[in-house]
C-alpha positions as CSV (number, residue, x, y, z in Angstrom):
1,X,-87.9,70.9,41.3
2,X,-89.5,74.6,42.0
3,X,-90.9,73.3,45.3
4,X,-87.4,71.9,46.3
5,X,-85.9,75.3,45.1
6,X,-88.4,77.3,47.2
7,X,-87.4,75.1,50.3
8,X,-83.8,75.7,49.8
9,X,-84.2,79.4,49.5
10,X,-86.3,79.5,52.6
11,X,-83.6,77.4,54.5
12,X,-80.9,79.8,53.2
13,X,-82.9,82.8,54.4
14,X,-83.5,81.2,57.8
15,X,-79.9,80.3,58.3
16,X,-78.6,83.6,57.3
17,X,-76.5,82.2,54.5
18,X,-76.8,83.3,50.8
19,X,-75.1,81.4,48.0
20,X,-74.9,82.7,44.5
21,X,-77.0,80.9,41.9
22,X,-76.3,81.8,38.3
23,X,-79.1,82.1,35.7
24,X,-77.6,80.5,32.6
25,X,-77.9,77.5,30.2
26,X,-79.3,74.3,31.6
27,X,-76.2,72.4,30.4
28,X,-73.1,73.3,28.7
29,X,-69.4,72.8,28.1
30,X,-66.8,73.5,30.7
31,X,-63.3,74.9,30.0
32,X,-60.8,74.0,32.5
33,X,-57.2,75.3,33.1
34,X,-55.5,73.6,36.2
35,X,-52.6,74.8,38.0
36,X,-50.3,72.2,36.7
37,X,-50.3,68.8,35.1
38,X,-49.9,66.6,38.2
39,X,-52.3,63.6,37.9
40,X,-54.6,64.8,40.8
41,X,-54.6,68.4,39.4
42,X,-55.4,67.5,35.7
43,X,-56.4,64.0,34.5
44,X,-57.9,62.5,37.7
45,X,-60.0,65.6,38.2
46,X,-61.1,65.6,34.5
47,X,-62.1,62.1,34.7
48,X,-64.6,62.8,37.6
49,X,-66.3,65.3,35.4
50,X,-66.3,63.0,32.4
51,X,-67.6,60.1,34.4
52,X,-70.5,62.3,35.3
53,X,-71.1,63.0,31.6
54,X,-69.7,66.5,31.0
55,X,-67.8,67.7,28.2
56,X,-64.4,69.3,29.0
57,X,-62.5,71.9,27.0
58,X,-58.8,71.4,28.0
59,X,-55.5,72.9,27.0
60,X,-52.7,71.1,25.5
61,X,-50.9,69.3,28.3
62,X,-47.6,70.6,27.2
63,X,-48.7,74.1,28.1
64,X,-49.0,73.4,31.7
65,X,-46.1,73.4,34.3
66,X,-44.6,70.1,35.1
67,X,-41.5,68.6,36.7
68,X,-39.1,70.0,34.3
69,X,-40.6,73.5,33.1
70,X,-42.1,76.4,34.6
71,X,-45.2,76.5,32.3
72,X,-46.3,78.7,29.3
73,X,-48.6,81.5,30.6
74,X,-48.5,83.7,27.4
75,X,-49.3,80.4,25.2
76,X,-52.2,79.6,27.7
77,X,-53.6,83.2,27.3
78,X,-53.5,82.6,23.5
79,X,-55.2,79.2,23.9
80,X,-57.8,80.6,26.2
81,X,-58.7,83.5,23.9
82,X,-59.1,81.0,20.9
83,X,-61.4,78.5,23.0
84,X,-63.3,80.5,25.5
85,X,-66.1,81.3,23.1
86,X,-67.0,77.6,22.9
87,X,-67.6,77.3,26.6
88,X,-70.5,78.0,28.9
89,X,-68.3,78.0,32.0
90,X,-64.6,78.3,32.7
91,X,-62.7,77.2,35.7
92,X,-59.2,78.8,35.6
93,X,-56.2,78.5,37.9
94,X,-54.9,82.0,38.1
95,X,-51.2,80.6,39.0
96,X,-51.1,79.1,35.6
97,X,-52.1,82.4,33.8
98,X,-49.8,84.7,35.8
99,X,-46.7,82.6,36.8
100,X,-46.9,79.4,34.8
101,X,-48.2,77.1,37.6
102,X,-48.6,76.6,41.3
103,X,-44.8,75.8,41.9
104,X,-43.6,78.5,39.6
105,X,-45.6,80.9,41.7
106,X,-43.3,80.4,44.5
107,X,-40.1,80.8,42.4
108,X,-40.8,83.1,39.5
109,X,-39.0,86.2,38.5
110,X,-41.9,87.7,36.6
111,X,-41.7,91.7,36.6
112,X,-44.5,93.7,38.0
113,X,-45.2,95.0,34.4
114,X,-45.7,91.6,33.0
115,X,-47.8,90.6,35.9
116,X,-50.0,93.6,35.3
117,X,-50.4,92.8,31.6
118,X,-51.3,89.1,32.4
119,X,-53.8,90.0,35.1
120,X,-55.5,92.5,32.5
121,X,-56.2,89.5,30.5
122,X,-59.2,88.5,32.8
123,X,-60.7,91.8,32.1
124,X,-60.2,91.3,28.3
125,X,-61.7,87.7,28.6
126,X,-64.9,89.0,30.3
127,X,-65.2,91.8,27.6
128,X,-64.9,89.2,24.8
129,X,-67.1,86.6,26.6
130,X,-69.7,88.6,28.5
131,X,-72.0,85.6,29.2
132,X,-69.1,83.2,30.3
133,X,-69.5,81.9,33.8
134,X,-65.9,82.5,35.1
135,X,-64.6,80.7,38.3
136,X,-61.0,81.5,39.3
137,X,-58.8,79.8,42.0
138,X,-55.7,81.7,43.2
139,X,-53.1,80.8,46.0
140,X,-51.1,82.5,48.7
141,X,-47.6,81.4,48.8
142,X,-47.1,78.7,51.2
143,X,-44.8,78.7,54.2
144,X,-43.2,75.2,54.8
145,X,-41.6,74.7,58.2
146,X,-38.5,73.3,56.8
147,X,-36.4,72.9,53.7
148,X,-34.8,70.0,51.8
149,X,-32.1,69.5,49.2
150,X,-33.5,68.7,45.8
151,X,-37.0,70.0,46.7
152,X,-38.3,71.6,43.3
153,X,-41.1,73.3,45.0
154,X,-39.2,76.2,46.7
155,X,-36.2,78.5,45.8
156,X,-32.8,76.6,46.3
157,X,-32.0,78.6,49.4
158,X,-34.9,77.2,51.2
159,X,-33.3,73.9,51.5
160,X,-30.8,75.5,54.0
161,X,-32.9,78.3,55.4
162,X,-36.4,77.0,55.3
163,X,-36.8,76.5,59.0
164,X,-35.4,80.0,59.7
165,X,-38.1,81.5,57.2
166,X,-40.8,79.7,58.8
167,X,-40.0,80.5,62.4
168,X,-39.2,84.1,61.6
169,X,-42.6,84.5,60.1
170,X,-44.2,82.6,62.9
171,X,-42.8,85.0,65.5
172,X,-43.7,88.0,63.3
173,X,-47.2,86.8,63.1
174,X,-47.4,86.2,66.7
175,X,-45.9,89.5,67.5
176,X,-48.6,91.3,65.5
177,X,-51.5,89.2,66.9
178,X,-50.6,88.3,70.5
179,X,-47.2,90.1,71.4
180,X,-43.8,88.3,72.3
181,X,-42.0,87.6,75.3
182,X,-38.3,88.8,75.9
183,X,-37.1,85.4,74.9
184,X,-39.3,85.2,71.8
185,X,-38.0,88.6,70.8
186,X,-34.5,87.3,70.9
187,X,-35.5,84.3,68.8
188,X,-37.0,86.5,66.3
189,X,-33.9,88.6,66.0
190,X,-31.7,85.3,65.8
191,X,-33.8,83.9,62.9
192,X,-33.8,87.1,61.1
193,X,-29.9,87.5,61.3
194,X,-29.7,83.9,60.2
195,X,-31.0,84.4,56.7
196,X,-28.8,86.2,54.2
197,X,-30.3,89.7,53.4
198,X,-30.5,88.9,49.7
199,X,-32.6,85.8,50.3
200,X,-35.0,87.5,52.6
201,X,-35.3,90.4,50.1
202,X,-36.0,87.9,47.3
203,X,-38.7,85.9,49.5
204,X,-40.6,89.1,50.6
205,X,-40.4,90.8,47.2
206,X,-42.0,87.9,45.5
207,X,-44.7,87.4,48.2
208,X,-45.5,91.2,47.9
209,X,-45.9,90.9,44.1
210,X,-48.1,87.8,44.4
211,X,-50.1,89.6,47.1
212,X,-50.7,92.7,45.1
213,X,-51.8,90.4,42.0
214,X,-54.4,88.5,44.3
215,X,-55.8,91.8,45.4
216,X,-56.4,92.7,41.9
217,X,-58.2,89.5,41.2
218,X,-60.3,90.4,44.3
219,X,-61.2,93.7,42.6
220,X,-62.3,91.8,39.5
221,X,-64.4,89.6,41.7
222,X,-66.1,92.6,43.3
223,X,-66.6,94.2,40.0
224,X,-68.1,91.3,38.3
225,X,-65.2,90.5,35.9
226,X,-64.7,87.2,37.8
227,X,-68.0,85.5,39.1
228,X,-66.3,83.7,41.9
229,X,-62.9,83.6,43.3
230,X,-61.2,81.2,45.8
231,X,-57.9,81.9,47.4
232,X,-56.1,78.9,48.8
233,X,-53.6,78.7,51.7
234,X,-51.4,75.9,50.8
235,X,-49.2,74.1,53.5
236,X,-50.3,76.6,56.1
237,X,-50.0,76.8,59.9
238,X,-51.9,78.8,62.5
239,X,-48.8,81.2,63.0
240,X,-46.8,81.8,59.8
241,X,-46.2,84.1,56.9
242,X,-49.1,82.7,55.0
243,X,-51.4,83.3,57.9
244,X,-50.1,86.9,58.1
245,X,-50.9,87.6,54.5
246,X,-54.3,86.1,54.9
247,X,-55.2,88.4,57.7
248,X,-54.4,91.3,55.3
249,X,-56.4,89.6,52.5
250,X,-59.4,89.4,54.9
251,X,-59.1,93.0,55.9
252,X,-58.9,93.9,52.2
253,X,-62.2,91.9,51.5
254,X,-63.9,93.6,54.4
255,X,-62.9,97.1,53.4
256,X,-64.0,96.5,49.8
257,X,-67.3,94.8,50.9
258,X,-66.4,91.6,49.0
259,X,-69.1,89.1,50.0
260,X,-68.6,85.2,50.4
261,X,-70.8,84.8,47.5
262,X,-68.1,86.3,45.5
263,X,-64.8,85.5,47.3
264,X,-63.5,82.9,49.8
265,X,-60.2,82.3,51.4
266,X,-59.5,78.8,52.9
267,X,-56.8,76.2,53.6
268,X,-55.9,73.9,50.6
269,X,-55.4,74.4,47.0
270,X,-55.4,71.2,45.0
271,X,-59.0,70.2,45.8
272,X,-60.3,73.7,44.4
273,X,-60.2,72.1,41.0
274,X,-63.1,69.7,41.5
275,X,-65.0,72.1,43.8
276,X,-65.2,74.8,41.3
277,X,-66.1,72.4,38.5
278,X,-68.9,71.2,40.8
279,X,-70.1,74.9,41.2
280,X,-70.0,75.3,37.4
281,X,-72.2,72.1,37.0
282,X,-74.7,73.1,39.8
283,X,-75.0,76.6,38.5
284,X,-75.6,75.3,35.0
285,X,-78.2,72.7,36.2
286,X,-79.8,74.8,38.9
287,X,-79.1,72.2,41.5
288,X,-78.0,72.6,45.0
289,X,-77.1,69.1,46.5
290,X,-77.9,68.5,50.1
291,X,-74.9,67.2,52.1
292,X,-74.9,65.6,55.5
293,X,-71.5,65.6,57.4
294,X,-70.3,63.4,60.4
295,X,-67.0,62.9,62.0
296,X,-65.3,60.1,63.9
297,X,-65.7,60.1,67.7
298,X,-63.3,62.3,69.9
299,X,-62.3,65.7,68.5
300,X,-64.0,65.1,65.2
301,X,-64.8,68.5,63.5
302,X,-62.7,70.4,66.0
303,X,-59.5,68.9,64.7
304,X,-57.0,71.4,63.4
305,X,-55.2,69.1,61.0
306,X,-51.5,69.5,59.8
307,X,-50.9,72.0,57.1
308,X,-54.1,74.0,58.2
309,X,-54.7,76.9,60.3
310,X,-58.5,76.2,61.2
311,X,-60.9,73.4,62.4
312,X,-61.5,70.9,59.7
313,X,-65.3,71.4,60.1
314,X,-64.8,75.0,59.1
315,X,-63.0,73.9,55.9
316,X,-65.6,71.3,55.0
317,X,-68.3,73.9,55.2
318,X,-66.5,76.3,53.2
319,X,-65.8,73.7,50.6
320,X,-69.6,72.8,50.5
321,X,-70.3,76.4,49.7
322,X,-67.7,76.6,47.2
323,X,-69.2,73.7,45.4
324,X,-72.6,75.0,45.5
325,X,-74.0,72.4,48.0
326,X,-76.0,72.9,51.2
327,X,-75.2,71.3,54.6
328,X,-78.2,69.6,56.0
329,X,-78.7,68.4,59.7
330,X,-80.0,64.9,58.9
331,X,-78.8,62.2,56.7
332,X,-82.3,61.0,55.6
333,X,-82.6,64.6,53.7
334,X,-79.3,64.3,52.0
335,X,-78.2,63.7,48.5
336,X,-74.7,62.7,49.8
337,X,-73.4,61.6,53.2
338,X,-69.7,62.6,54.0
339,X,-68.0,60.7,56.9
340,X,-64.7,62.1,57.8
341,X,-62.3,59.8,59.6
342,X,-60.3,61.9,62.1
343,X,-57.8,60.9,64.9
344,X,-59.4,60.6,68.2
345,X,-57.3,63.3,70.0
346,X,-57.4,65.7,66.9
347,X,-53.8,65.1,65.7
348,X,-52.6,64.2,62.3
349,X,-50.4,61.2,62.1
350,X,-47.6,61.2,59.4
351,X,-45.7,57.8,59.9
352,X,-46.7,56.5,56.4
353,X,-44.2,58.6,54.4
354,X,-41.1,59.0,56.7
355,X,-38.0,60.0,54.9
356,X,-36.5,56.7,53.6
357,X,-33.8,55.1,55.6
358,X,-33.5,51.7,54.2
359,X,-35.6,50.0,56.9
360,X,-38.6,47.7,56.7
361,X,-42.0,49.6,56.6
362,X,-44.7,47.6,58.5
363,X,-48.3,49.1,57.9
364,X,-50.4,49.5,61.0
365,X,-53.2,47.0,60.2
366,X,-54.6,46.4,63.7
367,X,-57.7,48.7,64.1
368,X,-57.9,50.6,67.4
369,X,-61.3,51.4,69.2
370,X,-61.8,54.6,67.2
371,X,-61.1,53.0,63.9
372,X,-63.4,50.2,64.7
373,X,-66.0,52.8,65.6
374,X,-65.7,54.7,62.4
375,X,-65.8,51.6,60.3
376,X,-69.0,50.6,62.2
377,X,-70.4,54.0,61.2
378,X,-69.8,53.5,57.5
379,X,-71.4,50.1,57.7
380,X,-74.3,51.6,59.5
381,X,-74.8,54.3,57.0
382,X,-74.4,52.0,53.9
383,X,-76.8,49.4,55.3
384,X,-79.5,52.2,55.8
385,X,-79.1,53.0,52.0
386,X,-77.5,56.3,52.2
387,X,-75.2,57.5,49.5
388,X,-71.9,57.4,51.6
389,X,-68.5,58.9,50.8
390,X,-65.4,58.9,53.1
391,X,-62.8,61.4,53.7
392,X,-59.9,59.8,55.4
393,X,-57.7,62.4,57.1
394,X,-56.3,60.5,60.1
395,X,-52.9,60.5,58.3
396,X,-51.4,63.5,56.7
397,X,-50.6,61.7,53.5
398,X,-52.4,58.5,52.5
399,X,-55.1,56.1,53.8
400,X,-55.5,54.8,57.2
401,X,-54.4,51.2,56.6
402,X,-56.3,49.7,59.6
403,X,-59.6,51.5,58.4
404,X,-59.2,50.3,54.8
405,X,-58.6,46.9,56.1
406,X,-61.8,47.0,58.1
407,X,-63.8,48.2,55.1
408,X,-62.4,45.6,53.1
409,X,-63.2,42.9,55.5
410,X,-66.8,44.2,55.6
411,X,-67.3,44.3,51.8
412,X,-67.7,48.1,51.9
413,X,-64.9,49.3,49.6
414,X,-67.2,49.5,46.5
415,X,-70.4,50.3,48.2
416,X,-69.3,53.7,48.9
417,X,-70.0,56.6,46.5
418,X,-66.4,58.0,46.8
419,X,-63.3,57.7,48.9
420,X,-60.4,60.2,49.4
421,X,-57.3,60.1,51.4
422,X,-54.4,61.1,49.2
423,X,-52.8,64.3,50.7
424,X,-53.5,67.0,53.3
425,X,-56.8,67.0,55.1
426,X,-58.4,69.7,53.1
427,X,-57.2,68.1,49.9
428,X,-58.9,64.9,50.9
429,X,-62.2,66.3,52.2
430,X,-62.6,68.6,49.3
431,X,-62.0,65.9,46.6
432,X,-64.5,63.6,48.4
433,X,-67.0,66.4,48.5
434,X,-66.6,67.2,44.8
435,X,-66.6,63.5,43.6
436,X,-69.5,62.7,46.0
437,X,-71.8,65.6,44.8
438,X,-71.2,64.4,41.2
439,X,-71.6,60.5,42.0
440,X,-75.5,60.5,41.3
441,X,-74.7,61.4,37.7
442,X,-72.3,58.5,37.1
443,X,-72.9,54.9,36.3
444,X,-71.9,52.2,38.7
445,X,-69.1,51.3,36.5
446,X,-67.9,54.9,36.4
447,X,-68.0,55.2,40.2
448,X,-66.2,51.9,40.6
449,X,-63.4,53.1,38.2
450,X,-62.9,56.4,40.4
451,X,-62.9,54.4,43.6
452,X,-60.3,52.0,42.3
453,X,-58.0,54.8,41.3
454,X,-58.3,56.3,44.7
455,X,-57.7,53.0,46.5
456,X,-54.6,52.3,44.2
457,X,-53.3,56.0,44.8
458,X,-54.3,56.8,48.3
459,X,-54.1,53.4,49.9
460,X,-51.8,51.1,47.9
461,X,-49.3,53.8,46.9
462,X,-49.4,56.7,49.4
463,X,-49.8,54.5,52.5
464,X,-47.6,51.6,51.6
465,X,-45.8,51.3,48.3
466,X,-44.3,54.8,48.2
467,X,-42.5,54.3,51.5
468,X,-41.4,50.7,50.7
469,X,-39.9,51.6,47.4
470,X,-38.2,54.7,48.9
471,X,-36.5,52.3,51.3
472,X,-35.6,50.1,48.5
473,X,-33.8,53.1,46.7
474,X,-31.7,53.6,49.7
475,X,-30.9,49.9,50.1
476,X,-29.9,49.7,46.3
477,X,-28.3,52.9,45.8
478,X,-27.5,54.5,49.3
479,X,-28.7,57.8,48.6
480,X,-32.1,58.8,50.2
481,X,-32.2,62.0,48.0
482,X,-33.6,59.9,45.2
483,X,-36.9,59.7,47.0
484,X,-37.6,63.5,46.0
485,X,-35.5,63.6,42.9
486,X,-35.5,60.2,41.0
487,X,-33.2,61.2,38.2
488,X,-31.8,58.2,36.5
489,X,-33.5,55.9,39.1
490,X,-37.0,56.7,37.6
491,X,-37.1,53.1,35.8
492,X,-36.0,51.3,38.9
493,X,-38.6,53.0,40.9
494,X,-41.5,52.5,38.4
495,X,-40.7,48.9,38.0
496,X,-40.7,48.3,41.8
497,X,-44.0,50.5,41.9
498,X,-45.7,48.4,39.4
499,X,-44.7,45.0,40.8
500,X,-45.8,46.0,44.3
501,X,-49.0,47.9,43.2
502,X,-50.0,44.9,41.0
503,X,-49.5,42.6,44.0
504,X,-51.4,44.8,46.4
505,X,-54.4,45.1,44.0
506,X,-54.5,41.3,43.5
507,X,-54.6,40.9,47.4
508,X,-57.0,43.7,48.3
509,X,-59.2,44.7,45.4
510,X,-61.8,42.9,43.2
511,X,-60.6,41.5,40.0
512,X,-62.4,44.1,37.7
513,X,-61.6,43.9,34.2
514,X,-60.5,47.5,34.0
515,X,-57.8,46.7,36.6
516,X,-56.2,44.1,34.5
517,X,-52.8,45.4,33.4
518,X,-53.0,49.0,34.9
519,X,-49.7,50.9,35.1
520,X,-48.1,53.2,37.6
521,X,-45.9,56.2,36.6
522,X,-44.1,58.9,38.3
523,X,-44.5,61.8,35.9
524,X,-43.1,64.4,38.3
525,X,-39.9,62.4,38.7
526,X,-40.4,62.0,42.4
527,X,-41.9,59.5,44.9
528,X,-44.3,62.0,46.2
529,X,-47.2,61.4,43.7
530,X,-48.0,58.7,41.1
531,X,-50.2,58.4,38.1
532,X,-52.6,55.4,37.9
533,X,-53.2,54.5,34.2
534,X,-56.0,52.1,33.6
535,X,-56.0,50.2,30.1
536,X,-59.1,51.9,28.9
537,X,-57.5,55.3,29.5
538,X,-55.7,54.9,26.1
539,X,-52.4,55.6,27.9
């Protein structure tokens, strides 16, 4: 172990990269507060750590934000104060502690005085628990490029003016970085005039409060109150308000000499749970997993995926650093091999989850040359005995049906260490990294359970059943709005989901005992995500 550690340090020095390595207990308990109770944020992430053998200290689920409430930050602070002393490490979503959760952070009416009081809680937490390893993840408010009636994730006015907000901020960002043509100046004025003044004021004021709170958290990271801070840019674009604010954040970090060993800003948010939990594990066990990364042919790592403002290779490298891993140039030296399925021309395909219109969804099962190449790459690395995981980011939400069909035919589905293709590119790559780095600590049965959940969620549901059932909602009830707000159609949707998911599993997955009688729920009362409940989970 010492010889390997010396080799790691030498590599870091030669590469000009420094990663923090805590000195603490060799093993311990991890306290975890996610940014809401969505299955991927809370239970599915926790299950990864539990399968790896770690004890988690978790808040009562009713204190977290969900589809019908904005969370309970003051009660969470009280719970944290009562439970922090039992933990060696803590991974905490600041959005839950300041605003109630991720979605509440975009709509809250919390005063500056109340925010200041809650932020001060981190300083008190450090004072009361000086030996606690404290990892925090925060978010910049996202800037969706359009709005939708019934969407719970933005203020109500965003349904009508979402596109105006996006293009206004896109042009403002471009004006400050590149300059605008006369035509673009005119477009900027038109977009600004289209948005009622009270809505513009509300939107900008909330963003300003959130930005100020983030800077205070950065101060805490600089001063050692927080050991490590990540700032996420959720649903981002190369030019938009989120990108504008991130430029300000990076300037602030530079002026305050805040190193990457203390702070990182990167696209994504939902994957930060499992990445920071990995960092906590690696710090406690003095480990730094070696990871080899390879991409599909074509643009590969130069792909700038949808909902991001940087190349996916940069996001993957940052995720590895966050998790406490080290990228290596050869697979034979790796503890984990990550293969990333990208579209050949560097595009992100989004055809799985078109807005339902009552049509008949037909999955694309025929593999093109690029998909066959990637499936062959997976087969080759598995045959050589490498511990392989797949991040499937060809589509913006859900698995590549043609690829998964290839892997099924080749008998590779459960020869992987991990698979992820559930949402945005950075969500999927980050979750694959986090799970893959912990996979060696799991039993084969534990890995198979986690793989089965991902195939059911990312492949069966996100890439197939979700759209099919959305179309059924339109056919039966004539209102496509039920797709994003199920209301009294929840029972119908869940019945359809369960029937179709069971049929999909019977056709495509092995008949594991733990898959017999699994259930599918839509706890956030919309079709966007589901919860896969295996019989052994006790639910």
